[in-house]
N, C-alpha and C positions, 0 to 999 in steps of 0.2 A: 437385602433384608429378608431373612427367612421368616416363614409363618409357622412352620412345624419342624419338629426334630426327626431325625432318622430313628428307626426302631432301636438301634444299638445305643444311640445317645440317650433316648428317653428311658431305656432299660437301665442304663448306668446311673442316671439320676434317681430313678425309682429305688434301685438297690442302695444308693447312698442314703436315701431317706429311711429305708428299712433299717439299715445298720445303725443310724443315729437313734432311732426309736428303740431298737432292740437292745436294751440294757440287761443287767443281771436280773432285775426284778421280773422282766418279761420271760426270762428263762425259768425262774423259780415258781411263779404263781400257777401256771397251767398244770404241771405234774401233781401238785398238791390238790388242786381242784379235781383233777382226774381221779386220784385215789379216794377222796371224800365223796365224790359223786358216784363212783362205781358204775353200775349199769345205766345210770342216768347221765353219764359223762357227755354224750353227744348233745343232749338238750342243754346242759349247763354250760358247755364250752361255747355254744352258739350265743347264749346270753352274754357270756364273757367277751366274746369277739365284738358283738354289737356295741357294748358299752365302751370297750377299750379302743378297738380299731375304728368302729363307726364314729364315735365322738371325735376322735383325732382327725379322721378324714373330713368330717364336717367343719372342723376348725380350720384346716388347711384350705378347704373350699371357700369359707367365709373370708379369709384373709386374701386369697387370690382374687376374689371378685371385688374386694373393697380397696385394694391397693397393694403395696409391696411389704407391709409389715402390719402388726396388730395395732400400731400407733394410730393408723387411719381409722380403725374401728373405735378405738378408745376415745378419740376426739369427738365422737358422736355424743358422749356424755359431757365432756368439757375438756378444754386443753390442759387445765390443771390436773384433772383426773388422769388424763393420758400420760402426762409426765411422771406423776407419782406412781401410778399403777405399773407403768413400764419399768421404772427403776426397781421397784419391789420385786416384780416377776423375774427380771433378769438376774438380780442378786440371788434370789431363791433358787432358780434353776441353774444359776452359775456358780460362783466361788463360795457362796455361803453354805449351800446344801448339796445339790445334786452332783456337781463336778467332783468335789472331794469324796463323795460317796462312791463314785465309780472306782477311784483308786483304792479306797478302803475295802470295798467288796471284792475287787480283783485279788488283792492280797489275801484276804481271809478265805476265799474260795479256791485259790490256786496254790500259793506258796506255803501258807501257814500250816495246812495239814501235813506238809512234808518236813516241817521243822522238827528236829528231834526234841523230845521232852527234856526239860532241864536247861535248854539253851535260851538265851535272851531273845525272845521272838520279836521284841520291839526294834532291835537292830536290823533284823531282816525286813521288818515293815518299813523302816526309814529308807533302806536301800531300794526296796522294790518300788515304793511310791515315788522316790526321786527319779528312777528310770522311767516309770510310767508317765510322769508329767513332763519329763524332758522329751519323750517321744511325742506326747500330746502337743507340746510347743512347736517342735519342728514340723510335724505333719499338718498343723493348723496355720503355720506361718504364711502359707500362700493359699488363700481361699479358692483361687481358680484351679488349684490342683486337687481339690477334695474329691471331685468325681473320679479322676484317674487313680488316686491313691486308695480311696475307700470303695467307691462304686464298682471299679473294675478289678480290684485286687483283693482287698480284705474281705469284702462281703461275699464274693463267690467262695472263698476259702471257708468262711463261717458257715454258709449254707451247705457246703459240701460235707463238713464235719457233722452238722446237725442231721443232714439227710442220711449219712452213713449210720448214725445212731438209730434213726427212725426205721430204716429198712431192717436193721438187725432186730429191733424190737418187734416188728411186724412178722418177720420170718421165724424168729425164735422168741416168742413172748415169754416173759417171766412167769406168768400165770394168767388165770381168767379174771374177769372183772368182778369186784366184790359188791356187797350190798351198799347202797347209798346211805350216808350218815346225816342226821339232823335235817336241816332245811333242804338239803339236796335230795331228800326222799320225797318231800311234799311240794316244794316249789323250786325245782332244779333250775329252770330258766331264769327266774327272778334272782335266785341266789347267785347264779353265775354272772348275771348282769351287775349286781351290787359289787361282786369281787372285781369285775372288770373296771367298774367305776373307780374303785379304790387303788388302781394302779397309778392314778394321777397323771396319765400320759397327756391329757388335754393341755395342761399347763406347758408341758414340753413342746407340744405342737405349735403353740403361740410363738415360741422362740425359734424353733427349727425351721419354720416356714420361710424365713428370710434366707436361710442357707440354700434351700431348694430354688427359690425365686432367683437368687444370684447365679446359681448353677445354670438355670435355663437361659438367663440373659447373656451368659458368657458365650453362648452359641449364636449370638447375633439376633436373638429374638427380642424385638424392641416394642412391638405393639402391646399395650396393656391387656387387650383381649387375647392375644396369642400367648402372652406370658401366663395368663390365668389358665388357658386351655391346657398348655403343656405341663403346668404345675399340677393341675388336677389329675391328668393322666399319670404323672409320676406318683402321685398320692395313691391312685388306684393300684398301681403295680406294687408299691410298698405294702399296701393293705392285703393284697392277695398273698404276698410272701409271708406276712405276719400270720394270716389265717392258716396257711399250710403248716407253719411251724407250731402254732398253738394246737392244732388238731393232733399233730404228731406227739407233742409233749403231753397233751391231755391223755392220749392213748397209752403212753408209757406209764403215766401215773396210775391210770385206772387198772392196768394189768399188774401192778406192783404190790397189791394188798397182801400177797403171800410173804412179803418181807416184813410185815408188821405195820401197824398204824403209826405213822410219823407225822407230827404236827408242824414240822419245819420243812419248807420246800427245799431249802439248800441241803439239809441232811438227807432228805428223801432222794434227791438227785445223786448225791455221793454214794448212797447205798445201792441205788439202781445201777449206776455206772460200774461200781465195784463188782456187783453180781454179774453184769453182762460181759465185762472186759478185764476184770481183775484190777491190779494196781495201775495198769496202763489206762484203764477207764477213768481213774481219778485224775491222771495227767491230762487226758483228753478233755475232760470236763473243765479243768483249770485253764486250759488253752482257750476253750470256747468262751468261758466267762471273761477272761482277760481281753479277748478280741471284741466281745460284745461291749464291755465297759469302755474300752479304748476308743472305739468308734463313736460312742455316745459322748465321751469326754472331748474328743476332737471337734465334733459338731457343735456342742454347746459352747466350748471355749471360743470357737470361731465366730459363732453368732453373737455372743456377749461382746467380744472385741469389736465386731463390726458395728453393733448398735451404739456402743459408747464412744467409738471414734467419730461417729456422725453427730452424736449428742454433744461431745466435747472435742472439736476438731484439733485443738492444741495437743491433745493426747492421741498420738497416732496409733494405728492398729497394732503394730509390733510391740510398742511399749505396754499397751493395755493387756495384750496376750501374755506378755512376760509376767506382769503383776498377777493376772488370773492364775497362771500355773504355779507361781511361788506361793500365793495365798492358799490355793487348793491343796498343795502339798502339805502345808502347815496344818490345815483343818483335818485333812485325811488322817494324819497321825495322832489325832485325838481319839481315834477308834470309831468303829462303825456304830456301836451302841450310843455313844455320845452324839454323833452326827444325827442319828435317827431321833433322838430325844428332842432336839430343837428343830429339826427339819420337818418332821411329820406334821406337827400342829400347824406350822406356817403354811405348808402346802395344802392341808385340809381346809384352811380358811380361804386361800386363793382359788382353789378348785371350783367351788360353786359360783364365785364371782365371774370366773373365766367362762364357764358354761353359759351362764345367763347372758353375759355380754355377747357371746357368739350367736346364741339363738335369737336374741332380740334384733341383732343386726340383719337377720334374714327378713324381718318384717319392717325394715326401715322405711321403705316406700309407703307401706300401708299406714304406718303411724306418722308419716310425713316428717321424719327425722325429729320427732318430739323428744327432746332430751329427758323430759320428766318420766317417760316410760322406762328409759335406761336407769335413771336415778332411783325410781320407785322399786324396780325389780332387783337391782343390784344391792340397794340398801337392805332390803328384806333378806336376801341371800347372805349378805355379810353378817347381819345381826344374828341370824339363826346359826350360821356356821361357827361364829365366835362363841356363842353360848354352848353349842354342842362340843366344841373342842375343850372349852373350860370344864365342862361336865366330865369328859373322858379323862381329864387331868386331875379329877377329884376336887375341882373348884366350883362348887354349886352356888348359884345365885338365889337359892331358896325358892320362894314362890314363883319367881320368873322362870327358873329352870323347870319346875314341876309343870307349869302351864305349857311351856314349849314342848315338853316331852309328850304332851297329849296330841301334838300335831301328827297327822298320818305320815308314815314312812320314816319317822324320826329314829326308830329303833334300827333301821337299815342304813342310817347315816346320810339319808337324803331328805330330811325333814324340811329343807329349805325350798323345795320345789313349789309346793302350793302357796306359801307366803310370797314367793317371787312373782308368781302369776297374779296374785291379788295386788301386790305392790305395783306391778306394771300396768294393771287395769286401772288402778287409781290414778297413776301418773298420766295415763292416756287422756283423762278428762281435765287435766291441768294444762292450760295453754303454755307452750314453750315460748318464753320471751327472749331469752338469750342463751346461746350454747356456752 
């Protein structure tokens, strides 16, 4: 029985985790932040990293210390909550929203720009996404091979391509840093933090953690303490890789102001790559985006299938994986804008609940596993986030919405923080009778 992994083994698992986390959104957000933050880029990107990488690492830490999946943490609220919340999270991160989005983004950022005008682009979309999800299916078919296929092969190639772009940008910068815009001029750190929060990666960390824990266990690590230790080290390696990539992409964006102000991160990257490498740059970007989305798709599909095969043993892993890939293919061809319209509100509601659940779990011993603390804080976060999402959709609740808007930090999308603390504090003084 092993207690710790070799450096090469833990590095491969760390790179696997990085690859699953690093989707298209993680590629697009930092350059846009860099251009808008300009000379304040370094301060803003640190805030972004703390919110995105920091919260994700904390989530993995919480799950590793509490068990083998977020189900163990969720049961601290109640077993019914754990079942319902688990199913909703996995469906949202899986075939309903995020997995189809990886296929749609890959197509729109790689092949679509190359499709001649006047041709039926939807035919190319169907062919591309069919191939994308067939590859996802076969690479996710054997979870024990994920480390070898992603951590040892795809991720190094992905990092090599990103590193090549970063070195080129540093040695031959497009231009100098521009002046910061809007909140990046006055509160760059906090603005960067809010943007990092809005990547919604923490919800993904809930799901992805099981893939990493299984990868650690396949190396004959059996003790819960040793599994937790090696999982956390893998998380740190992935976090360092993400930080380096974010700094590089932020720098590229900050030095691109001479290309003009662009409000879309994807379009900004296309323009930057075209300027740096010509047409071959667009091809390289498409390859990077496809690799990034593919690794995320494989990891999430594997995690979803593993979770539901344990929840419903009669449906084996292979059959669930097949259903996930077929369903994701269908949803992906509805188009990226359609997917975002229904996925973003759902994820914005789940996100605060997830963060509150994770943070309260760290105080479980102090609160003596009082489920009312969890219930109070989660209920407050859920109510505020639902009202805020409805507000962004133009569905105001009148006086209730106006009162909620007065809560501090509401305008930054994190108005749920203070109500959650108050809700948890109230719950602390209500005796826990039954979990």
